[in-house]
C-alpha positions, 0 to 999 in steps of 0.5 A: 937548464930549465924551461921556466914555469909554464904557468908564468910564461917566461924563462929567466936568463940574467939578474943584475942587482944594484943594492944600497945597504947600511948595516946600521939601517933596517932597510934596502934600496936598489933596482933589479933588472931581469932578462928573460925569454918569453916561453909563450905569448906573454901579456905581463911579467909576474914577479914575487915581491913582498907588500913590505917593500915599495916599488918606485918605478919599473922600466921596460926598454928604458921607459916607465911602464905601469905595474900593480903591487899587491898581494905579495905580487908585482904584475907588469903589463907590457904595452903589447903581449910579447911573442913566444921566443922574444928576449926582453928585460924589465927593471924594478926600482924599490926600497923599504924595510923587509920583512923576515919570514921562513928561516929569517929571510932578512936579518938585521942584528949586531955582533959584538955591538957592531951592526950586520945585515944578512939574508937567507931566503930558503924556501920562500923568502927571496921575495921579502928583499928583492923582486924574484920569481920563486920557482925552483925549476927556473934557475937564473943562468947568471948574476951580477950583484953590485952592493953599495955600502959604508966604508969599513964594511964588506959585502959578501956575495955569489961568485967572483969579486970583480971590483971594490970601488970607492965612490966619490966622497969617499964614504961608500964603496961599492962591491961587484960580484959576478957569477956565471953558473945557473943559480936557484932564486934562494941561493942568492944572498948578500951580508954586510958588516965589518968582515975581516977577510981570510984567503986560502988556496984550494988545490985539487988535481985538476983545479986551483981556486981561492977559498974566501972567508968573511969573519967577524974580527972577534971570530977570525981564529975560529973561522981560520980553523974552520977553513982548515977543516974544509981544506981536508973535506974539499978534495974528499967530496971532489974525488967522490963526486967530481970536482967542485962545481964552481972551481972556476970561481971560488968557495967561501964563508960569511958569518951571520947572526943565525944558528947553523949555516946556509949553503948560499952558492959559492958563498956559505953563510955560517952561524957557527964553526964546527967540523960537521957544519962545515962538511954539511954546508960544502956537500950542498955545493954539489947536492942542492946547488949543482943539483937542486931538488925540483920540488920542496917535497924532495928536499931530502935530495939537498938536506939528506945528502948533506947530512950524510956526507958529513957522516962520510967525513967522519968515516973516511977522514976522521974514523975515530968519530964514525962508530958513534954516528950511525947509532946516534942518528938511528936514535933520533929517527926512532925517537918518534914512530911516524913520519915520512922523508917525502914532505906532504905539505910544502907550505909548512916550512917547519915540516920542510926543515924537520931535522928528524925526518928531512935531514936525519931519516934522509941520510939514514935512507941513504946509508941503507941504500948504499948498503943494499946497492953496494959501495961501487954501485952506490957511489957510481950512481951518485956520480952519474946522477950529479953529471947527467946532462939533464940534471947538472946545474939544474934540478932533479926529483927522487925518481931521477936519483932512483933511476941512476941508482937502479942503473948502476945496481941493477936493482929495482928500487920501487918498493924500497922507496915506497917504504923508506921514502914515502912510507912512514916509520921504521922496522923493529926486529926480534930474533929468537934461536934454539939449538937441538942436541944434534947441533942444528941451530933454529932461528926465527927472525920477526919484524914489526913496524912502527906505523901502519902506512908500511906493513913490511920493510923488505930488507935483507938482515944479516945474522952472525953466528958465533961459537967458541972457535969462529964466527 
């Protein structure tokens, strides 16, 4: 679904991961095979790999080749440059103790005194534990993951669990996960500990598939309650936005030692269990995984949507909680005067994942767009956005969302997005009124803005007139 990064000259097709992990040892050892097509004359393959790991060897067509590993880059020159259109592969054998950056790319922890290793690669942490091409616009078409672990543990993964094989000697077991949908590099994950397995069945009008939970034994009850919430949320999202995108495989959860959650494709990692988080992470399977932001500047296409969809679950599935949700979010957004949803500096990970701006303001911008466009145009536009052949299982920018909402609503949303997405701050309104003796009511509505980047938010404001008999 993407042409790859023209600056690197290759388009990824398949990854085969072989990892050996013991959750009691802070290390990874294994091999990663990358299958690709050269999109231009290609003298070398360049991958991202942290200097904290050691490369043992690189094979090309079964033969060892020279490589250079420095500056968190792995440079693999070919014996002769590959011609444009050439399909080829390399295998990198490596190991070591991964570093942990960003949101915690490699976790080495314990739960109830039991060791666990978990991964979370968003936004730039895949390179901390495997040789990756950290390019949002080159999704990997499919992956196979083989994780060898000590007996008594389970290894979580993307896609379908194909096999669990006990190895000779009886001390290790190998989990094989297979995923056959395009996947962004940061959505690939594994986690290893003494999980218990809980399995439920999701039944949708056109699909039936398993929902798999890998929970800590001590938290199995909470995990089961969480799965019950998702059984309600899944058909709701599927009705609004189309069937769960990975219904031919599974949806699942695996517990981790970090607050919040992470929407790894088909296998969300959960640091806690509660209704809104379950909805948020499930929503990402459509907004973030099926269609992924094409630049971290547009991260709201992932996080703003997931935040808003958790609110929609309150509005339509648990309406007793909905009246307090929008005011609470508005209070968060207006707690500071500035800040845009658009991310100007994608190297600042804390700014990328700013809860007030990327998540909460992004969600409220969507809520405002819904009001401006009307429910029918808004939800039809989102459905079309997710099913656009140029975007589905690929990437999108804010301009793509704008085009689909303009097509269904007939509106020009340029000024709206300039104010609410690119601009900073928010409007405040002051209303004054008077009534003369003849019964005429005079109303004056004034707007002020919290930040000078926007001098006026062009937005209709409804005014309700009430007297003793009628509204």
